[in-house]
N, C-alpha and C positions, 0 to 999 in steps of 0.2 A: 250539548249543545253548538257547537264548534262544528260538527259531519252536520249534522241537521241544515245548517245554515252554508254552509258549502255546498250540500245537495236542492241548498232551494237558487242558490245563484248559476250554481252551473243549468239549472230548468228555467229561471229566468232571461240566463244567455238565449239560450234556445229557442227562445220566444219570439226574440225580435221586436219587433213594434207592440205585439200583445205584453209585452213586462210588461207594460204598467197595468194592464188590467189583474197580471201573473200576483203582481205587488200591495192594487187593493184588497185581491181572494185574503192574500195571507193576511194584516194587518187586519181585516175584519175579524174573518174568522180568529184572530189570536185574539182578540177586544173583546167577541162577541157570542165565540161558542163555549159554552161554559163549560166542554168536555174536551179542548184545546189549550191548555193552561199552557203545552212544553213548546208551542210554538215559539220561534225567536221572535223578537222585535225593537229592543233598545240594541240591537249588535245589526240584527236588522237594515233600523235604519240609518245606523251610522255607513254601513257598507255601498250604500245607494247613495248617501251623502257625496261616499269618495268616489264615488264612482259615475258621481255627475260633477266631476271635477276637473283639470286637463284638457290639454288641446283637443281630445276627440272623447269628452262627453258620453258615460251610455244612456246616462237621464236626465231632461230637463229641469232642474229647482224648480223654474215657472211651475211645472205639472205638479213634479211632483209636490211639494206643499201641501195646492190647498186638496187635490186626488187624496193623499193620503193622511189628512188631519178628517176629511169627509170620511173615510175608511174607518178610523178610532172614534169619532162618535155616532157611523151610525152603530158600529158594535158596540158599544157602549148602551146605546139605545135598546137595542135587540138584547143585549142578555138583563136589564132593566127590567123590561115587559113579559121576557124567560121566567126571571125570579118573582114577575106579581103572579103570574101566571100561575108555576109546578110549585115554586116557592121551596118551604122544605120538607114536603113531600118526594124530592127528589134525593133528600141524606136521609134520608129512613135505615136504610140498610147497611146496620154497620159494616158487611161484607165489599161494599160495592170499593173497585178498584176503580173509579170515576170522582164519584159524588164522597170522598172519607169525609168524614164528620168534621174532621184536623184542621182539615182548609178552610170550610167554613167559620168553625172557631177562630184562629187565629183573623179570618177578615173582621167577624163583627170583633174582636178585643182592640182591631188594628180601627177600624168604624170609632167602636163607641169613644176608644182615647183620643182621636186627630177631631172627632166632627166631620160639618160637614168638607170642610182641608181635605178629607182622608180621598175623598172619591182623585182629585189629585193627587196626591203624593202618591196611589196606589199606583197610577200611572206609569212610576219608574223602579215599580217591587214586580219584578216576572210573581204570576200565579195570582196574589195578591189585587194585580194590575184585572186578572181577569175575572174573581168573583166577588171585587167589591161592586160592579153596579147590579148582579148580583144579588147580592144582600142588600140592595141598595129598596130592591122591588120590590123585594120580600115583603118590605113596612118602614125602614129602615130612613127614608128619605119623602118625597111628595115629589110630582115630575116633575115639577117647574125650576123649581131647586135644584133637584136632579141635573137637568138641565145644563142651566149655567156653571153650574162647579164640571160638566164632561165637556161642556166648550171649551171652555178653558184647558181642560186637563189636556185633550187633544191638540189644542193647539204649542202648551208648551214641551212636550213629550215628543209631536213629531218635529216643529221647528228647531228645538234644542237638538236631538239629537242628531238629526239629518245634515243640522248648521256643523257641528263636530266632527262628521264624517267628510265635508266637504273642505273643511279650512284642515281639521288636523290629518286627514285618511293616507294624502297623499305625499307626506313629510316620508325623508328617502328611513327616517329610523324606524316612522310606525310603517311603510311597506315593506323590509327588509326582517318584520318581528309581525306582522299582520296575525297570525294567529294566536299568541302569546296576549295584543291587544285585547281580539274579541273573545277571549280566554278571562283574561281582565274585566273587561264592560262588564263582562255577564255575575264576575263576583262581587264585583262596586256593586249592580242593579239587586244583587241576592243579601248584599248586608244589611239593610235595615231590616228585613228579613229577620238572617239571624238574629241578628243585636233586639226584639220585637221576641223571639225565641228564647233567649238568656232571661232576659229583662221577667219576661214571665215566667220561668221557672225559679225564681227565686224569688217571684214574690209569694210562690208558691208554698216553697220550702219555709216565708220565713211567714206563713198565717197557717201548717201545720202544726194542728195540737204535738209538746215536746211530754 
């Protein structure tokens, strides 16, 4: 993931003023296209927040916040309507490399456990973040309710990640170990999903006949 992030940052820096459009596109795709859950989200937002700090910032915070909140919100809505339109049909093939039943099952379990607030919580969990609105569109939530939680999630996710990068990304200790910090962000993001998986396994073992 860190390698993909470095490639994306290099690409964005080559775009000049069009980098804002590139950022919008990446955040939209990562949250709005169910086949692209592997793109960096949290770490990318943290990095551009760091690049918005300093004497010669590469980005302007006043542009980043509304632009990427809009990208995250529109992505969520796109995914919701994809789920509504195509639903479970995409997950019928047991050999699919992209639409894996296990991803759908994990996301449905996450939704069942946390209810509507799962839309907000999922923002901070890679892969689940991409599949959650799709599952909501399959019938788990009405659009009006989904939109309210999706908006809250987009504001919190983009706001927190960019702000963290802005204030901490240029600290000397962070700059010297930036690769490790990015790996740490990815690992922390994945922890809730790992916890859910371990809890699910434990529950399955307890329910298995002895």
